[in-house]
Backbone as a printed PyTorch tensor [residue, N CA C, xyz], in Angstrom:
tensor([[[ 75.3030, -21.1510,  60.2890],
         [ 74.0050, -20.9910,  60.9190],
         [ 73.0320, -20.3390,  59.9340]],

        [[ 71.8450, -20.9040,  59.8230],
         [ 70.8270, -20.4020,  58.9040],
         [ 70.1240, -19.1870,  59.5040]],

        [[ 69.9850, -18.1420,  58.7020],
         [ 69.2820, -16.9370,  59.1370],
         [ 67.7810, -17.2020,  59.1460]],

        [[ 67.1230, -16.8470,  60.2310],
         [ 65.6810, -17.0260,  60.3510],
         [ 64.9640, -15.9480,  59.5450]],

        [[ 63.9380, -16.3450,  58.8340],
         [ 63.1480, -15.3940,  58.0630],
         [ 61.6780, -15.7400,  58.1930]],

        [[ 60.8490, -14.9550,  57.5840],
         [ 59.4190, -15.2300,  57.5890],
         [ 58.6720, -14.2850,  58.5110]],

        [[ 57.3910, -14.1290,  58.2040],
         [ 56.5540, -13.2120,  58.9600],
         [ 56.4590, -13.6000,  60.4330]],

        [[ 56.2400, -14.8650,  60.7130],
         [ 56.0760, -15.3010,  62.1090],
         [ 57.3370, -15.0410,  62.9190]],

        [[ 58.4910, -15.2800,  62.3060],
         [ 59.7650, -15.0140,  62.9970],
         [ 59.8770, -13.5270,  63.3310]],

        [[ 59.5600, -12.6610,  62.3860],
         [ 59.6680, -11.2160,  62.6170],
         [ 58.6650, -10.7360,  63.6720]],

        [[ 57.4780, -11.3210,  63.6700],
         [ 56.4920, -10.9770,  64.7010],
         [ 57.0050, -11.4250,  66.0660]],

        [[ 57.5240, -12.6400,  66.1480],
         [ 58.0610, -13.1530,  67.4080],
         [ 59.1950, -12.2720,  67.9310]],

        [[ 60.1120, -11.8710,  67.0590],
         [ 61.2320, -11.0210,  67.4790],
         [ 60.7460,  -9.6520,  67.9530]],

        [[ 59.7470,  -9.0910,  67.2800],
         [ 59.1850,  -7.8070,  67.6960],
         [ 58.5050,  -7.9390,  69.0570]],

        [[ 57.8170,  -9.0520,  69.2830],
         [ 57.1790,  -9.2770,  70.5830],
         [ 58.2260,  -9.3490,  71.6910]],

        [[ 59.2660, -10.1180,  71.4610],
         [ 60.3370, -10.2540,  72.4630],
         [ 60.9560,  -8.8900,  72.7630]],

        [[ 61.2660,  -8.1330,  71.7300],
         [ 61.8720,  -6.8130,  71.8780],
         [ 60.9760,  -5.8700,  72.6800]],

        [[ 59.6570,  -6.0600,  72.5950],
         [ 58.6920,  -5.1950,  73.2790],
         [ 58.1170,  -5.8180,  74.5450]],

        [[ 58.8290,  -6.7880,  75.1100],
         [ 58.4880,  -7.4010,  76.4040],
         [ 57.1910,  -8.1990,  76.4030]],

        [[ 56.9710,  -8.9660,  75.3350],
         [ 55.8670,  -9.9080,  75.2450],
         [ 56.4680, -11.2890,  75.0660]],

        [[ 55.7270, -12.3190,  75.4440],
         [ 56.2100, -13.6750,  75.2180],
         [ 55.0720, -14.5780,  74.7350]],

        [[ 55.4240, -15.4730,  73.8210],
         [ 54.4660, -16.4500,  73.3180],
         [ 54.4460, -17.6050,  74.3040]],

        [[ 53.2780, -17.9140,  74.8770],
         [ 53.1950, -18.9860,  75.8690],
         [ 52.5410, -20.2490,  75.3160]],

        [[ 51.8600, -20.1200,  74.1800],
         [ 51.2260, -21.2970,  73.5850],
         [ 51.0400, -21.0750,  72.0860]],

        [[ 51.3060, -22.1050,  71.3210],
         [ 51.0940, -22.0870,  69.8760],
         [ 50.2130, -23.2720,  69.5170]],

        [[ 49.1850, -23.0230,  68.7210],
         [ 48.2500, -24.0700,  68.3340],
         [ 48.0060, -24.0130,  66.8270]],

        [[ 47.9250, -25.1810,  66.2130],
         [ 47.5330, -25.2800,  64.8110],
         [ 46.1770, -25.9720,  64.7890]],

        [[ 45.1010, -25.1880,  64.6270],
         [ 43.7520, -25.7670,  64.6710],
         [ 43.5160, -26.7160,  63.4960]],

        [[ 42.9950, -27.8730,  63.7970],
         [ 42.7230, -28.8630,  62.7530],
         [ 41.3640, -28.6440,  62.0950]],

        [[ 40.3940, -28.1920,  62.8440],
         [ 39.0260, -28.0910,  62.3530],
         [ 38.6310, -26.6740,  61.9330]],

        [[ 39.4510, -25.6770,  62.2510],
         [ 39.0880, -24.2880,  61.9940],
         [ 39.4500, -23.8910,  60.5690]],

        [[ 38.4580, -23.5160,  59.7680],
         [ 38.7300, -23.1460,  58.3810],
         [ 39.2570, -21.7210,  58.2460]],

        [[ 39.1730, -20.9060,  59.3040],
         [ 39.5970, -19.5120,  59.2210],
         [ 41.0430, -19.3050,  59.6500]],

        [[ 41.5310, -20.1180,  60.5800],
         [ 42.8680, -19.9180,  61.1380],
         [ 43.8470, -20.9730,  60.6470]],

        [[ 45.0820, -20.5340,  60.3950],
         [ 46.1430, -21.4890,  60.0950],
         [ 46.9600, -21.7700,  61.3450]],

        [[ 46.9500, -20.8210,  62.2860],
         [ 47.6920, -20.9800,  63.5440],
         [ 47.1870, -19.9300,  64.5220]],

        [[ 47.3560, -20.2150,  65.8160],
         [ 47.0260, -19.2130,  66.8270],
         [ 48.0820, -19.2330,  67.9210]],

        [[ 48.2800, -18.0880,  68.5450],
         [ 49.2200, -17.9480,  69.6530],
         [ 48.4920, -17.3230,  70.8330]],

        [[ 48.9040, -17.7030,  72.0240],
         [ 48.5290, -16.9830,  73.2290],
         [ 49.7920, -16.2670,  73.6800]],

        [[ 49.6640, -14.9620,  73.8810],
         [ 50.8090, -14.1090,  74.1890],
         [ 50.5270, -13.3680,  75.4880]],

        [[ 51.5500, -13.2820,  76.3410],
         [ 51.4360, -12.5380,  77.5980],
         [ 52.5370, -11.4900,  77.6570]],

        [[ 52.2610, -10.4250,  78.3660],
         [ 53.2810,  -9.4140,  78.5890],
         [ 54.1300,  -9.8200,  79.7850]],

        [[ 55.3970,  -9.5010,  79.7360],
         [ 56.2760,  -9.8440,  80.8630],
         [ 56.0400,  -8.8960,  82.0380]],

        [[ 55.4260,  -7.7280,  81.7960],
         [ 55.1540,  -6.7550,  82.8620],
         [ 53.9390,  -7.1180,  83.7010]],

        [[ 52.9620,  -7.7680,  83.0800],
         [ 51.7350,  -8.1170,  83.7770],
         [ 51.1890,  -9.4050,  83.1550]],

        [[ 51.5550, -10.5670,  83.7250],
         [ 51.1520, -11.8350,  83.1200],
         [ 49.6410, -12.0790,  83.0770]],

        [[ 48.8450, -11.2020,  83.6790],
         [ 47.3930, -11.3430,  83.6040],
         [ 46.8410, -10.8540,  82.2700]],

        [[ 47.6450, -10.1250,  81.4910],
         [ 47.2130,  -9.6520,  80.1850],
         [ 47.4880, -10.7600,  79.1780]],

        [[ 46.4230, -11.3520,  78.6590],
         [ 46.5110, -12.4410,  77.6870],
         [ 45.9400, -11.9850,  76.3610]],

        [[ 46.7230, -12.1650,  75.3110],
         [ 46.2740, -11.8060,  73.9770],
         [ 46.1660, -13.0550,  73.1210]],

        [[ 45.2680, -13.0000,  72.1740],
         [ 45.0590, -14.1110,  71.2470],
         [ 45.4440, -13.6400,  69.8570]],

        [[ 46.4600, -14.2620,  69.2810],
         [ 46.9080, -13.9580,  67.9270],
         [ 46.3130, -15.0050,  66.9980]],

        [[ 45.5460, -14.5730,  66.0330],
         [ 44.9150, -15.4670,  65.0720],
         [ 45.5330, -15.2250,  63.6980]],

        [[ 46.2580, -16.2140,  63.2030],
         [ 46.8300, -16.1290,  61.8690],
         [ 45.7650, -16.6090,  60.8870]],

        [[ 45.1290, -15.6590,  60.2390],
         [ 44.0210, -15.9700,  59.3360],
         [ 44.5340, -16.5070,  58.0110]],

        [[ 43.8280, -17.4890,  57.4850],
         [ 44.1980, -18.0670,  56.1950],
         [ 43.8920, -17.0810,  55.0780]],

        [[ 44.7640, -17.0320,  54.0730],
         [ 44.4850, -16.1360,  52.9500],
         [ 43.3610, -16.6900,  52.0790]],

        [[ 42.5360, -15.8050,  51.5840],
         [ 41.4610, -16.1750,  50.6700],
         [ 41.7360, -15.5270,  49.3340]],

        [[ 41.0510, -15.9290,  48.3360],
         [ 41.2800, -15.4110,  46.9990],
         [ 41.2000, -13.8800,  46.9820]],

        [[ 42.2370, -13.2490,  46.4350],
         [ 42.3400, -11.7980,  46.2760],
         [ 42.3770, -11.0310,  47.6000]],

        [[ 42.6320, -11.7030,  48.6910],
         [ 42.7540, -11.0200,  49.9760],
         [ 44.0960, -11.3570,  50.5900]],

        [[ 44.5800, -10.4900,  51.4400],
         [ 45.8380, -10.7150,  52.1300],
         [ 45.6130, -11.5740,  53.3610]],

        [[ 46.6200, -12.3260,  53.7100],
         [ 46.5870, -13.0380,  54.9780],
         [ 46.8310, -12.0050,  56.0780]],

        [[ 46.2350, -12.2270,  57.2290],
         [ 46.2670, -11.2340,  58.2930],
         [ 46.4190, -11.9200,  59.6430]],

        [[ 47.0680, -11.2200,  60.5690],
         [ 47.1210, -11.6510,  61.9630],
         [ 46.2380, -10.6850,  62.7380]],

        [[ 45.2500, -11.2150,  63.4300],
         [ 44.3490, -10.4060,  64.2390],
         [ 44.6750, -10.6510,  65.7080]],

        [[ 44.8010,  -9.5810,  66.4830],
         [ 45.1330,  -9.7020,  67.8980],
         [ 43.9430,  -9.2150,  68.7170]],

        [[ 43.5160, -10.0470,  69.6650],
         [ 42.3700,  -9.6990,  70.5020],
         [ 42.6980,  -9.9660,  71.9720]],

        [[ 41.9000,  -9.3570,  72.8420],
         [ 42.0670,  -9.4760,  74.2920],
         [ 41.3190, -10.7100,  74.7820]],

        [[ 42.0350, -11.6630,  75.3560],
         [ 41.3980, -12.8920,  75.8460],
         [ 40.6260, -12.6730,  77.1390]],

        [[ 40.9250, -11.5960,  77.8710],
         [ 40.2740, -11.3540,  79.1560],
         [ 38.9700, -10.5730,  79.0350]],

        [[ 38.6800, -10.0690,  77.8550],
         [ 37.4500,  -9.2870,  77.6610],
         [ 36.2480, -10.2230,  77.6150]],

        [[ 35.1050,  -9.7400,  78.0890],
         [ 33.8980, -10.5600,  78.0840],
         [ 33.3390, -10.7170,  76.6650]],

        [[ 33.6040,  -9.7500,  75.7970],
         [ 33.1990,  -9.8210,  74.4020],
         [ 34.4540,  -9.7540,  73.5350]],

        [[ 34.3220, -10.1750,  72.2790],
         [ 35.4530, -10.1030,  71.3590],
         [ 35.9480,  -8.6640,  71.2620]],

        [[ 37.1920,  -8.4410,  71.5720],
         [ 37.7940,  -7.1190,  71.5140],
         [ 39.0310,  -7.1730,  70.6390]],

        [[ 38.8920,  -6.6770,  69.4280],
         [ 40.0260,  -6.6290,  68.5010],
         [ 40.9040,  -5.4420,  68.8810]],

        [[ 42.1730,  -5.7220,  69.1470],
         [ 43.1000,  -4.6680,  69.5340],
         [ 43.7820,  -4.0790,  68.3080]],

        [[ 44.2950,  -4.9400,  67.4550],
         [ 45.0170,  -4.5020,  66.2680],
         [ 45.1690,  -5.6820,  65.3170]],

        [[ 45.7650,  -5.4170,  64.1780],
         [ 46.0560,  -6.4850,  63.2290],
         [ 47.2200,  -6.0580,  62.3540]],

        [[ 47.7730,  -7.0180,  61.6400],
         [ 48.8540,  -6.7370,  60.6980],
         [ 48.6760,  -7.6350,  59.4800]],

        [[ 48.7900,  -7.0340,  58.2910],
         [ 48.6990,  -7.7960,  57.0530],
         [ 50.0330,  -8.4400,  56.7420]],

        [[ 49.9940,  -9.6700,  56.2870],
         [ 51.2020, -10.4070,  55.9490],
         [ 51.4360, -10.3240,  54.4430]],

        [[ 51.8050,  -9.1560,  53.9900],
         [ 52.0830,  -8.9650,  52.5710],
         [ 53.2690,  -8.0280,  52.4180]],

        [[ 54.0540,  -8.2730,  51.3890],
         [ 55.2040,  -7.4100,  51.1270],
         [ 54.7140,  -5.9950,  50.8890]],

        [[ 55.4780,  -5.0560,  51.3790],
         [ 55.1170,  -3.6600,  51.2010],
         [ 54.2280,  -3.1090,  52.2960]],

        [[ 53.5100,  -3.9710,  52.9820],
         [ 52.6220,  -3.5280,  54.0610],
         [ 53.0950,  -4.0460,  55.4170]],

        [[ 53.8820,  -5.1150,  55.4180],
         [ 54.1900,  -5.8120,  56.6580],
         [ 55.0270,  -4.9820,  57.6320]],

        [[ 56.1590,  -4.4290,  57.1910],
         [ 57.0460,  -3.7200,  58.1200],
         [ 56.3640,  -2.5350,  58.7900]],

        [[ 55.6860,  -1.7230,  58.0010],
         [ 54.9690,  -0.5790,  58.5550],
         [ 53.8340,  -1.0600,  59.4630]],

        [[ 53.1310,  -2.0940,  59.0310],
         [ 52.0410,  -2.6510,  59.8240],
         [ 52.5140,  -3.2570,  61.1330]],

        [[ 53.6820,  -3.9090,  61.1090],
         [ 54.2240,  -4.5090,  62.3270],
         [ 54.6000,  -3.4310,  63.3390]],

        [[ 55.1710,  -2.3380,  62.8790],
         [ 55.5090,  -1.2290,  63.7830],
         [ 54.2540,  -0.6600,  64.4350]],

        [[ 53.2090,  -0.4520,  63.6270],
         [ 51.9480,   0.0610,  64.1750],
         [ 51.3370,  -0.9400,  65.1460]],

        [[ 51.4110,  -2.2150,  64.8170],
         [ 50.8850,  -3.2710,  65.6750],
         [ 51.5650,  -3.2400,  67.0430]],

        [[ 52.8910,  -3.1290,  67.0640],
         [ 53.6270,  -3.0990,  68.3340],
         [ 53.2810,  -1.8430,  69.1320]],

        [[ 53.0910,  -0.7200,  68.4430],
         [ 52.6740,   0.5180,  69.1200],
         [ 51.2860,   0.3350,  69.7350]],

        [[ 50.3730,  -0.2850,  68.9870],
         [ 49.0220,  -0.5440,  69.4970],
         [ 49.0560,  -1.4650,  70.7170]],

        [[ 49.9140,  -2.4880,  70.6780],
         [ 50.0170,  -3.4220,  71.8130],
         [ 50.5920,  -2.7360,  73.0390]],

        [[ 51.5770,  -1.8740,  72.8380],
         [ 52.1530,  -1.1290,  73.9550],
         [ 51.1150,  -0.1960,  74.5690]],

        [[ 50.3630,   0.4940,  73.7240],
         [ 49.2960,   1.3780,  74.2070],
         [ 48.2590,   0.5760,  74.9830]],

        [[ 47.8510,  -0.5720,  74.4530],
         [ 46.8820,  -1.4280,  75.1410],
         [ 47.4240,  -1.8660,  76.4990]],

        [[ 48.6680,  -2.3490,  76.5330],
         [ 49.2840,  -2.8030,  77.7870],
         [ 49.3090,  -1.6750,  78.8100]],

        [[ 49.7030,  -0.4630,  78.4020],
         [ 49.7700,   0.6720,  79.3220],
         [ 48.3980,   1.0890,  79.8120]],

        [[ 47.3940,   0.9810,  78.9640],
         [ 46.0290,   1.3220,  79.3490],
         [ 45.4990,   0.3220,  80.3700]],

        [[ 45.7060,  -0.9530,  80.1310],
         [ 45.2350,  -1.9860,  81.0530],
         [ 45.9400,  -1.8590,  82.3900]],

        [[ 47.2430,  -1.6500,  82.3830],
         [ 48.0010,  -1.4990,  83.6280],
         [ 47.4910,  -0.2880,  84.3940]],

        [[ 47.2600,   0.8040,  83.6830],
         [ 46.7670,   2.0270,  84.3220],
         [ 45.3830,   1.8020,  84.9250]],

        [[ 44.5180,   1.1090,  84.2300],
         [ 43.1800,   0.8480,  84.7340],
         [ 43.2260,  -0.0050,  86.0010]],

        [[ 44.1540,  -0.9820,  86.0680],
         [ 44.2350,  -1.8470,  87.2360],
         [ 44.7190,  -1.0690,  88.4620]],

        [[ 45.5680,  -0.0620,  88.2560],
         [ 46.0660,   0.7430,  89.3690],
         [ 44.9470,   1.5760,  89.9660]],

        [[ 44.0620,   2.1280,  89.1340],
         [ 42.9610,   2.9780,  89.5810],
         [ 41.9440,   2.1810,  90.3810]],

        [[ 41.6340,   0.9810,  89.9550],
         [ 40.5500,   0.1990,  90.5640],
         [ 40.8520,  -0.2270,  91.9350]]])
């Protein structure tokens, strides 16, 4: 059996471990900024929809995944992670912490309302 590797695989495994699931994957044909996008939902509250944008690398810049809230009326960047050696593992941990904090904040806000 071949061992899975790559940034996307590690992001997917971290999402699963933290109770998130990828519900849609798209490879935009016309978008010059994105190489791929995901729609991700939390298993605790399926109304929380996140948009993962895998940004294309540009000269002298790192490729990045930007995560935003799809339910917000305006663009709301929650967190991001750089896809580069030396920055990825630490960045992925921070990203998952940011997503957990966001999920807990949204859940808490819905209980109050």
